[in-house]
Residue, then its C-alpha position, 0 to 999 in steps of 0.5 A: m687124457v685131457r687135451q690141453n690147448y696152447g695155440p695162438n688163439i688160446g694165447q691171445e685169449k690168455l693175454t686178453i684175460t690177463c690184461m683185463i684182470s691186471l687193469y681191474c686189480k690196478k684200478k680197484h685194489g691199487q695194485f701195480e701192473k706186474q703184481l696182482c693181489v692174492t684174489c686177482e692172482d687166483l682168478k687169473r690162474y683159474a681163468i688160464a687153466r680154463l682156457i688151456l683145457c677149453r673143449y673148443g681149443e683153437q676154435k673157441s669163441t669169446c667166453e661171452k658167446c661160448l655155449t659151454h660155461c666152464y667157470r665154477k659159480d664163485y669164479k664166474e661172478k668174479i670174472k663177470n665183475v672184471m669184464r664189466f669193469s675192464g671191458p670198456r676201459m680196454i679200448l683206452y689201455h689196450p686198444q688193439m687187443a680190445i679191437k681184436h676181442l670185439y671183432k672175435n666176439i661179433f664174427h666168431h661162432n663155436 
């Protein structure tokens, strides 16, 4: 049986990636915050599924620091584009979330 993760750390990661994809879609594709385009909605579903099934569970680091890259090649490129665009902008749109993510990225290891 596959272990599924629904703890607070995974919840925070899901919220962060959702905000990053929403920001990307809004700025790049002209979508409204609550409505993603088909491509971004697909990416969001994929990213959340990867988080739910993450082998590290609640001890998960940020994806950037992860030892096991679990994304398929096509989705990996898409999420890299989202993170490159949205990452620096998160401090303006979601400052608390950005600070939490930066802290985790610097101080947490798998």
